[in-house]
Every structure is written in C-alpha cells, then in structure tokens.
C-alpha positions in Angstrom: 0.0 0.0 0.0 1.2 3.6 -0.7 0.7 4.8 2.9 1.9 3.2 6.1 0.4 3.6 9.5 3.5 5.6 10.6 2.9 8.2 7.9 -0.2 9.4 9.8 2.1 10.6 12.7 2.6 13.8 10.7 -0.9 15.0 11.5 -2.4 12.7 14.2 -1.4 10.4 17.0 -1.9 6.6 16.9 -4.8 6.8 19.4 -6.7 9.3 17.3 -6.0 7.3 14.2 -7.7 4.3 15.9 -10.7 6.5 16.6 -10.8 7.8 13.0 -10.6 4.3 11.5 -13.1 3.0 14.2 -10.5 0.4 15.4 -10.7 -1.3 12.0 -7.7 -1.0 9.6 -9.8 -2.2 6.7 -11.9 1.0 6.9 -8.7 3.1 6.7 -7.4 1.0 3.8 -10.7 1.6 1.9 -10.4 5.3 2.6 -6.8 5.3 1.3 -7.9 3.6 -1.9 -10.6 6.2 -2.4 -8.1 9.1 -1.7 -5.5 7.7 -4.1 -8.1 7.4 -6.9 -9.3 11.0 -6.1 -5.7 12.3 -6.4 -5.0 10.2 -9.5 -7.9 11.9 -11.2 -6.1 15.3 -10.8 -2.6 13.9 -11.7 -3.3 11.4 -14.4 -3.0 13.8 -17.4 0.5 15.0 -16.4 2.0 12.2 -14.3 2.4 8.5 -14.3 0.0 7.7 -11.4 0.5 3.9 -11.6 4.2 4.4 -10.9 3.6 7.1 -8.4 1.3 5.1 -6.2 3.4 1.9 -6.4 6.3 3.7 -4.8 7.2 3.0 -1.2 9.2 4.5 1.7 11.7 7.2 0.6 10.8 7.0 -3.1 7.5 8.8 -2.5 7.0 12.5 -2.9 6.5 13.9 0.7 4.0 16.6 -0.4 1.9 14.0 -2.1 2.0 11.7 1.0 0.8 14.6 3.1 -2.0 15.5 0.7 -3.1 11.8 0.6 -3.2 11.7 4.4 -5.3 14.9 4.6 -7.8 13.4 2.1 -7.9 10.0 3.9 -8.5 11.6 7.3 -11.3 13.8 5.9 -13.0 10.7 4.4 -12.6 8.9 7.8 -13.9 11.9 9.7 -17.1 12.1 7.6 -17.8 8.5 8.7 -17.5 9.2 12.4 -20.6 9.6 14.5 -21.4 13.3 15.1 -18.7 14.2 12.5 -16.0 14.5 15.2 -13.0 16.7 14.3 -14.6 17.5 10.9 -13.8 21.3 11.0 -10.0 20.9 10.8 -10.3 17.9 8.4 -12.6 19.9 6.1 -10.1 22.8 6.1 -7.2 20.6 5.3 -9.2 18.7 2.6 -10.2 22.0 0.9 -6.5 23.1 0.9 -5.5 19.8 -0.6 -8.1 20.1 -3.3 -7.0 23.7 -4.2 -3.4 22.5 -4.4 -4.3 19.5 -6.6 -6.3 21.8 -8.9 -3.3 24.0 -9.3 -1.2 20.9 -10.1 -3.7 19.8 -12.7 -3.7 23.2 -14.3 0.1 23.2 -14.5 0.5 26.2 -12.0 2.4 23.9 -9.6 4.8 21.2 -10.8 5.6 18.3 -8.5 8.8 16.2 -8.7 6.9 13.1 -10.0 7.4 10.8 -13.0 5.7 12.3 -16.1 2.9 10.5 -17.9 4.0 8.2 -20.7 3.0 9.4 -24.1 2.6 7.4 -27.3 3.0 8.7 -30.8 -0.8 8.4 -31.1 -1.6 10.6 -28.1 -1.0 14.3 -27.6 1.5 15.5 -25.0 -0.3 17.0 -22.0 0.3 20.6 -21.5 0.3 23.6 -23.8 -0.9 23.2 -27.4 0.4 25.7 -29.9 0.1 26.5 -33.5 -2.2 28.4 -35.7 -3.5 29.0 -39.2 -1.2 29.8 -42.1 -0.8 33.5 -42.7 -3.0 35.1 -45.3 -1.6 36.5 -48.5 -3.3 39.6 -49.7 -2.4 39.2 -53.4 -5.6 39.1 -55.5 
C-alpha cells in the first residue's frame, strides 16, 4: 500500500487514528484507496499515477503523501458519529483540493514521473500552432 500507518504521525497520533478508523484498519485502507483514486484523477494527465502510487518509503513525494493523508482523514472523519473533528479535516481537505487543482492546471509542478505518451496521443500541456498567414495578393 502507498501509505503506512507511521505516515499518519505527521498529523495525528496513533490513538486518534484508531478512533478515525473506528479500530478497523480495513476502513482506513478503503479510505486510502478512495483518496488515491481521487488524487490520481487530478494527476493522471500529467504524471504516471501507476508508478507514483506503487512507490514505497523514501521513493514517495513527501508533499503527495501529506495530501493523501489529509484526504484520507477527511474521508474517515465524515464516517464518524457526530462528525467529530470535521472542521479541521474539512479545512485541510479543501486546501489539498486547491493544491491539486493548481497541479492539474500546471500552475504547480511536482517532482513526479511524467505521464507516458505514445505517438498516437498528444503530449499533455500547452498546445500551440495556428493557421497559415493570409496572403493579400488578388
């Protein structure tokens, strides 16, 4: 799996994580899968998401790990009774979505492997060109 349980120590302690995942690691793993797919939707056009999310340990981009954790914890917080700790989770989730939107638009470039392109597909990014100039000889 892309995330490890120790990665969550960046933003929460182990006891709180147990509460978020309702003492069931399968719930956390399901939320991680959802978060990874959500992030991949933003990154797929520019980056090789299969390679990115198959990386482990030190190979992973630390910013992407933090964004994934924020999204996972938001998803877990929405499942909690009474929506405990939802305010801070919602704020961090919205910041993560804003950041990913900027990455998708090309305003922010992450140090990630680029998407593979074939000869049959256009390179993601800026398209350029135009029509041939007009000649005004009649």
